[in-house]
N, C-alpha and C positions, 0 to 999 in steps of 0.2 A: 503493499500500499504506499502511496506517495506520502512524503513527509509534509506536514501541514506547517507552513512557515509563519510565524507570527510577524506582522508588519510594524510592530512597535520598534522604536530605536532603543537599543538595550545599551548598558555600559559595556565598554570593551574588557573582555577577560582573557588574558594571555598568560600562560604558565610562566612565572619568573620574572614579570614584568608588572609594574603598578603605575598609576597615573596615565595622564593623557598621552596617546601616541599619534603624533602627526603623520598624516599620509597613510594609516594603516587601513588596508581594504581586505576583506576576507569572504567567505561564503555566506556570513550573516550580516554583512553591511547592507544597511537599509538606505534607500535613495530617495532624495527629495530634489527638487530643481526649480528652474525659472523658464517659463515659456513666453517669449517676446520677440519683437522685430523691429529696429535692430537690437542687439543685445551685448556686443562685445565690451561696451563702456561700463557695464555694471560692476558695483562694488559687492554685490550680494554674496558671491562665492567666498570671497575673503571674509566676510562677516560670519556666515553660517559655518564654514568649514573650521575656522578658528574657534568658534564656540563649541563645536563637537569635540574638537581636539582637547580644548581646556577642560571639559567636563567628562572627558573619557567616553563619549558616546560614540557608538559604532554606526555612524551616519556619514553619507556624503552628499555634497550639494553641486549639482552640475547645471550648466546653462544649455538650452536647446533654442535655436534659432527658428521660431515658429510663427507664422503669420496666420492670417485668418484661414487661408486655404488649407493649411496643413492641421489647423486645430482640432478637427474632429478625430483624425487619426491619433494625434498627441494625446488627447483625453483618454481615448480607448487604451492607449499604451500605460497609463497610470494605473488602471485597473490590471490589464495584462502582465505588466511587469511587477505588480504589487508594490509600486512606489507608495510610500506614506503620503505624499502629496506634491504639490507645486505652487510655488508662486506664479502669478499671472500679470504681465504688464502689457502696455501698448503694443500692437493694436487690439488686444484680445480680451480686454477687461469686460466688456459688454457682450462680445460675441460668444464668450465662454458659457454663458447663462443657461441656454437651452440643453447643454450636453451634461449638466450637473443634475443631481438628485434632490437637493435641498440647498436653502440659501439662509444665512442668519438674518436678524433683523436689519442690521445696518446695510448689507448688500441688497436687501429687498428695497430699502429706501433710496439707496444710491444707484440702483439698477447697474451695479458694477461689482466685480469680484477681483481681488488681488492674491487670494491664498484659497488653495483647495486642500481638504484634508480628506484622505482615504480611510474609511472604516470599514474594512473587509468587503471592498467593493462598492459601498456606498459613498458618493462624493458630494462632500457639503461646501458650499462657497462662502467665504468670510471676506470682509473688508477690513484691513488693520491700518490703513494710512490715517484715518482720522484718530484712532486710538493711539498711534504712534506720536502725532502732535500732541495730544492731550498728555500722554504720558511724559513726554519731554518736558512739558510745562510743569507737571506735577513733581517731577523729579527736583525741580528748584524752587518747589513751594507754591506755586501758581495753580490756580484753579479756575474753571470756567463757570461754576455753579453760581446763579445770581448774577452773572456779569453781562454787560453789553458789549457787543463785538461787532467792529466793522471788518468785513471780509472782502478782500478784492479778488475777484475771479470766481469761476463756475466750472473749471475743468477738472482733470483727473486728481488733482490734489485738494481743490477747493470744495468740491462736493462732498467727500468724506469727512472733511474738517467741519463743515457745516452741519451736516447730519449727525455725526458723533458728539459735537458740542450740544446740540439741541437734545439729544438723548440723555446727556450728562448734566442736564439742568440750567445751561444758559438762559438768561433772562430774554434777551432779544439779539438777534443776528440781522444786521443790515448787509445785504449782498450787493456790491458794486460791480458792474460788468459793462464792456463796451456794447454797442449795439451791433453786435457781429454774430458769428455762427455759435457763439456759446450763450447768447442771450436767452433763447428758449430754454436751455439747461437751468439757467439762473432762476427763470420763472418756475420751472418745474420744482426745483429745490425748495423754493419759498412755499410752493403749494403743498409739498409732501411735509415739510416741516409743520406747518400750521395745522395741518390735518392729523398727523401722527403724534405730536408732542405738545406740551404746554408752552414751549417757546414761541415767541412772536417774531416771525421772519418777515422781511420785506425786501424788494428788489429796487436798485437805484441805477441810473445812468452814470457810469463813470465819467462821461463827458461833462457831467455838471459839477464842475470843480467846487463851487460854493457849497452845494449839498454835501459833497465829499469831505470837505474841511469841517463843516459843522458836525458831521456824523463822527468823525475821528475825535474831535474835541469832547464830545459827549460819551465816548467809549471808554471801557476799562481795557479792551484789548483790540489792537489792529493787527491784522494778519494779511500779508501779501502772499496770495497763492497763485500768482501768475508767473510767467517765466521772465518777466522784466527783472533785470539784474543778473541774469545768467547770460553767459556767452552766446550770441554776439551782442547782447544788450547789457553788458556788465558795467557800462558806465551811466546807465539810466536808472531812474526810480519814479514811481508814481507820485511819491510825496517829496518835493524839493526843498520845501520851506520848514526849517525846525520848528517854527512858531506852531504849526498845526499840532505838535505833539505836546503832551504835558509829563512831566517827570515821574509819576506815580502809575503810569500806564504800563502794559506790555505791548512791546512791537516785536512781531515775529515775522521772519521771512522764511519761506519754505526752500529757498535756493541755498545750497550748500557748496557750490563752486562758482565763484570765489567763497571763502569761508566768511570774508567781511565784505558785504554787499554795499551798494551805495546807499539804500535804505538804511542799512545799520549805521552807516557814517552820519547821516542826517539825524537819526534818532540819539546818537552820541552827543551831537552838537546841542540837541535840545535838553540834554541832561537826564534822558530817560534812564531809569534804573534797571529796567528788566528787558534786555534785548537778546534775541535768539536768531540763529541761522537755522538751515534746514537739516544739518547734520544729526542733531537729536532726533528729529522726527524719522529720519531715514533709518537710524539704529533701531528706534524703539518700535517702528512698524515691523521690522524684521524680528525684533524680540517677541512681539505679540504672535507672529506666525510661528516662530520657533517654539513658543509655549504650547500652541495648538498641536504641533507635530509630536513634541517629546514630553508634554507635561512638566518640563523643567524651566527654570528662569534662565535666560541668556545672561552671561556675565558682561553686561553692558559697559561697565567702567573699563574692562580689559579690552573689549571691542574698540572703545572710544580711543584708548591709547594707540591701537593698531591704526586706526583710521587717521588719527593725528599725525602719526609717523609717516603715513603715506601720502599726505597731503602736498 
């Protein structure tokens, strides 16, 4: 009779050796991965494989360059190969949903998935991006509960941030977006949040600078979840005037390359006490996925040191 293999990631046990074993692969190694296109720039393998090694877990994280056309076969492979699961990134976050068996609440509200967990052939989709942003703030003593948030953007980072903040007790979220291809998503996000949570959400035109300025002044948290500040826009920011900020607020940028964005420089000039780039969000969203796959906490301080050394 065939040996039934458990797809849980177990601690590595090798006779005569104790502690993490970097690069060890054997017949019991459990596979997780990332499916996206393009993919070669990702830092996820560095993060997860170092976490496996640090904790002595017999798992491996690999990248698979998968676009929408290859996605159905790739999802079948998760079941066929008994993978523990996979991360999913662009352009697959929405397209993957019909191929899954279940979705958590956040993924339902976002209509997107970035993490798949395989429980003996049953695939459940989760969205950890928003939780990553939230956990990065909480790690520094900041919280969204009861807070007013001005959020720029309605794309792949902004949507889960808005949804997760609303589920975690934010008082009000004001979403600002250009009247472009993401405007409809901004409207949908507001409708979903107002229907599914007690948070009050509203959508605003980013072109209305006076409204934007007034909203930031009235907010506890300002988050830029657009690509402004990232190459090739690294010399730009949606807020150029330090007077728009007040020192007791939180200013958060989801961009992590460069580590200090133009927005962060403006916030520093304003004397803002709590300023964050996107590296914490990136690590913590990975940590949330890691916990779903392994049941263990990722050693995020250790991973942060590795990421900082690699910048």
